[in-house]
LUMKOLLUM-575470 format. One record per residue (C-alpha): x, y, z; residue in one letter. Coordinates in steps of 0.2 Angstrom, whole numbers, padded with zeros to 4 digits, always signed. Layout:
# residues N
XYZA;...
END
This chain:
# residues 335
-0007+0043-0076M;-0004+0062-0080S;+0010+0069-0069M;+0005+0075-0052I;+0015+0090-0047E;+0025+0089-0031T;+0028+0093-0017P;+0012+0089-0008Y;+0001+0095+0006L;-0006+0080+0014L;-0024+0081+0019F;-0029+0071+0034L;-0047+0078+0035G;-0056+0071+0050D;-0047+0054+0051A;-0054+0044+0065P;-0037+0036+0069D;-0019+0035+0064Q;-0022+0020+0053L;-0035+0029+0043A;-0021+0041+0037A;-0011+0027+0030K;-0010+0035+0012V;-0002+0050+0019A;+0009+0041+0031Q;+0016+0030+0017G;+0020+0046+0007I;+0028+0054+0022K;+0038+0039+0027D;+0044+0034+0009W;+0044+0051+0000R;+0047+0064+0014P;+0055+0076+0001E;+0037+0077-0006N;+0028+0081+0010A;+0028+0099+0014V;+0015+0098+0029G;-0001+0091+0034Q;-0019+0099+0034F;-0031+0093+0048R;-0049+0097+0051M;-0057+0098+0068D;-0059+0081+0076G;-0044+0073+0067C;-0036+0060+0077K;-0021+0056+0065A;-0005+0065+0066D;+0010+0062+0055L;+0022+0073+0065G;+0023+0086+0050L;+0019+0104+0052T;+0001+0108+0053D;-0002+0121+0039M;-0017+0131+0032S;-0019+0131+0014L;-0011+0148+0013E;+0004+0143+0023D;+0007+0127+0012A;+0005+0137-0004K;+0018+0149+0002A;+0029+0135+0007A;+0029+0128-0011G;+0016+0114-0010A;+0007+0112-0027K;-0005+0097-0024T;-0017+0093-0010L;-0016+0074-0008V;-0031+0066+0001I;-0021+0055+0013G;-0035+0046+0021V;-0041+0028+0016A;-0059+0027+0024N;-0071+0012+0022R;-0079+0013+0005G;-0067+0027+0000G;-0080+0042+0001L;-0078+0061+0000I;-0088+0068+0014S;-0098+0085+0013K;-0086+0091+0027E;-0071+0087+0016W;-0079+0095+0000K;-0078+0112+0007K;-0060+0111+0011E;-0056+0103-0006L;-0065+0117-0015V;-0055+0130-0005M;-0039+0121-0010A;-0044+0123-0028L;-0048+0141-0026E;-0031+0143-0017E;-0022+0136-0033G;-0019+0118-0028F;-0022+0103-0039D;-0030+0088-0030L;-0025+0070-0030A;-0035+0056-0023S;-0034+0037-0022G;-0052+0035-0016L;-0066+0025-0025H;-0076+0041-0024N;-0068+0049-0039L;-0064+0068-0040L;-0070+0068-0058R;-0087+0062-0053D;-0090+0077-0041E;-0098+0090-0053P;-0094+0104-0040D;-0076+0100-0039L;-0075+0098-0058V;-0083+0115-0061A;-0071+0124-0048V;-0056+0115-0055A;-0060+0121-0073E;-0064+0139-0067A;-0047+0139-0058C;-0037+0130-0071G;-0032+0116-0059R;-0031+0098-0061S;-0040+0083-0053L;-0030+0067-0052H;-0038+0051-0048D;-0025+0037-0046V;-0037+0023-0043R;-0043+0023-0061V;-0037+0009-0072P;-0029+0017-0088E;-0024+0000-0097V;-0035-0013-0105D;-0029-0027-0095Y;-0029-0045-0101P;-0037-0060-0093I;-0024-0070-0084A;-0017-0085-0094N;-0007-0093-0080G;+0009-0095-0091I;+0025-0095-0081K;+0035-0080-0083R;+0054-0077-0082K;+0062-0068-0067G;+0057-0070-0049K;+0042-0063-0039R;+0039-0060-0020C;+0023-0056-0012L;+0018-0051+0006A;+0002-0059+0012V;-0006-0053+0028G;-0016-0059+0042T;-0027-0043+0040D;-0028-0027+0030C;-0016-0013+0033S;-0003-0023+0043V;+0013-0017+0033G;+0013-0027+0017K;+0017-0012+0006M;+0031-0006+0019Y;+0038-0024+0018T;+0040-0023-0001A;+0047-0006-0001L;+0059-0010+0013A;+0065-0026+0004M;+0067-0016-0013D;+0077-0003-0004A;+0088-0016+0004E;+0091-0026-0012M;+0095-0010-0022R;+0108-0005-0009E;+0116-0022-0011R;+0117-0020-0030G;+0103-0034-0033L;+0090-0032-0046K;+0073-0028-0040S;+0058-0017-0043T;+0044-0012-0032F;+0027-0015-0041R;+0013-0004-0034A;-0004-0011-0033T;-0014+0002-0023G;-0016+0020-0021Q;-0002+0024-0009T;+0011+0014-0019G;+0006+0023-0035I;+0007+0040-0026L;+0024+0035-0019I;+0031+0028-0036T;+0020+0037-0049G;+0016+0020-0057D;+0007+0004-0054G;-0010-0005-0056V;-0025+0001-0045P;-0029-0017-0042L;-0045-0015-0032D;-0053-0004-0046A;-0050-0017-0059V;-0065-0027-0065I;-0064-0044-0056A;-0061-0055-0071D;-0046-0044-0076F;-0038-0042-0059M;-0026-0057-0060A;-0022-0052-0078G;-0017-0035-0073S;-0005-0042-0060V;+0003-0053-0074E;+0004-0037-0085W;+0012-0028-0070L;+0026-0041-0067T;+0031-0047-0085P;+0046-0058-0090D;+0062-0052-0083N;+0080-0057-0080D;+0082-0073-0071D;+0090-0065-0056D;+0078-0050-0055H;+0065-0049-0041W;+0048-0040-0042D;+0043-0035-0025L;+0024-0035-0027I;+0014-0023-0015E;+0001-0034-0006G;-0017-0030-0003Q;-0031-0036+0008G;-0031-0053+0017S;-0037-0070+0012L;-0045-0070+0029F;-0054-0053+0027H;-0072-0056+0021V;-0072-0039+0014S;-0056-0039+0004Y;-0050-0057+0001S;-0053-0056-0018G;-0039-0044-0021V;-0027-0055-0012T;-0032-0070-0023M;-0029-0060-0038A;-0011-0056-0032L;-0007-0074-0028I;-0013-0081-0044H;-0008-0067-0056G;+0008-0064-0047G;+0013-0082-0047Q;+0025-0078-0032P;+0041-0088-0030D;+0042-0082-0012A;+0029-0077+0001L;+0032-0066+0016I;+0019-0067+0030L;+0014-0050+0037S;+0006-0047+0054H;+0001-0034+0067E;+0001-0043+0083P;-0008-0030+0095T;-0025-0030+0086R;-0040-0036+0095E;-0050-0040+0079H;-0049-0039+0060M;-0049-0021+0053R;-0067-0015+0052G;-0074-0032+0057L;-0076-0032+0076P;-0083-0050+0076T;-0068-0057+0067Y;-0052-0062+0075T;-0035-0062+0065Q;-0029-0079+0060P;-0013-0086+0067S;+0003-0085+0056L;+0003-0104+0054A;-0015-0103+0047E;-0010-0089+0035L;+0006-0099+0030R;-0004-0115+0026D;-0019-0107+0017V;-0008-0094+0007A;+0005-0107+0002L;-0009-0120-0004T;-0016-0106-0015L;+0000-0100-0022A;+0005-0118-0027K;-0010-0118-0039V;-0001-0105-0050A;+0017-0109-0045N;+0020-0126-0038P;+0038-0121-0032D;+0031-0107-0021A;+0039-0106-0004Q;+0035-0096+0012V;+0052-0088+0016V;+0050-0076+0030G;+0039-0066+0042I;+0036-0047+0043S;+0029-0040+0059V;+0022-0022+0061N;+0029-0019+0079T;+0025+0000+0080Q;+0014-0002+0095H;+0027-0013+0105M;+0042-0007+0114G;+0059-0012+0107E;+0062-0026+0119A;+0045-0034+0118D;+0046-0032+0099A;+0063-0041+0098K;+0057-0055+0110S;+0041-0058+0100Y;+0051-0059+0084L;+0063-0072+0092A;+0048-0082+0097G;+0041-0082+0080L;+0058-0088+0073E;+0059-0102+0085E;+0041-0108+0084S;+0039-0106+0065L;+0056-0109+0059G;+0057-0093+0048L;+0067-0077+0049P;+0056-0064+0057A;+0059-0045+0057T;+0050-0028+0057D;+0058-0022+0040P;+0054-0004+0043Y;+0060-0004+0061R;+0074-0016+0061F;+0079-0018+0043G;+0074-0030+0029A;+0091-0039+0029G;+0084-0056+0035K;+0070-0056+0022L;+0082-0051+0008V;+0094-0065+0014D;+0080-0077+0012A;+0077-0072-0006L;+0095-0073-0010A;+0096-0091-0003A;+0082-0097-0015M;
END
């Protein structure tokens, strides 16, 4: 992937809720030095707590790239967005996007970018001829977070665990598999844009042989229980051959993300299904911990909920972003 110039102006567009701006949120939380400000359109219901800036203000503040920080269903660029993106190019910004709707496929954006000498960066485009998975066991160790639903904190779990392991002097690498992770780290596999037959192989490619005491923290995607996005999770489970699984959950949701007629499975159901499937590729796979996104819970309620999970499921449970990833890293160290 060609180098994306930093820092960024994070484009929230007309995001309908906070979760829709998860790409921008991830950049702001994990690479705050790259986030100059946010650019919101009328009707935007997301707020990162950054300074709201016009294109002119952001340019004066040093921003070089406008990053589309919204992940909408289908990954589409709306007509309303298009006007702002054209203006950004004319103002001297490069554009970066992880949407399925590629910037390079929009003739008007391409024409303006060429006329203004600006760059269009599509991070959700595979740039490697990935192999078909062979299932051969690789050296080193791998950990994967699997979720009861989409957007429950699987990436945050892996990033928090990687940061904790590095602080302890342990060997670890965060392996990005989605647009946000790639924009945060500058590298990875855009897994849901890989042709289906090669998805598991791309995960094998991403997590090659390594030292026996090295952990790859693989960014999770989708959910085995989400009828829209279960395939990408299967590719991660079989291609990643995880030694350790972390169960991820957001307990305040009333239904699956984008599927109002589907309820979330229990953590026990997720544990049993995910472990069964993981053992197909790695018979020694274990479920070692629980990661809970407690952002919509008060601190006391969150701690009580986590304690209840530990008692009922017999696994260490934490919100790794809020309370630290120590318990989960301890679980890996004990393997």
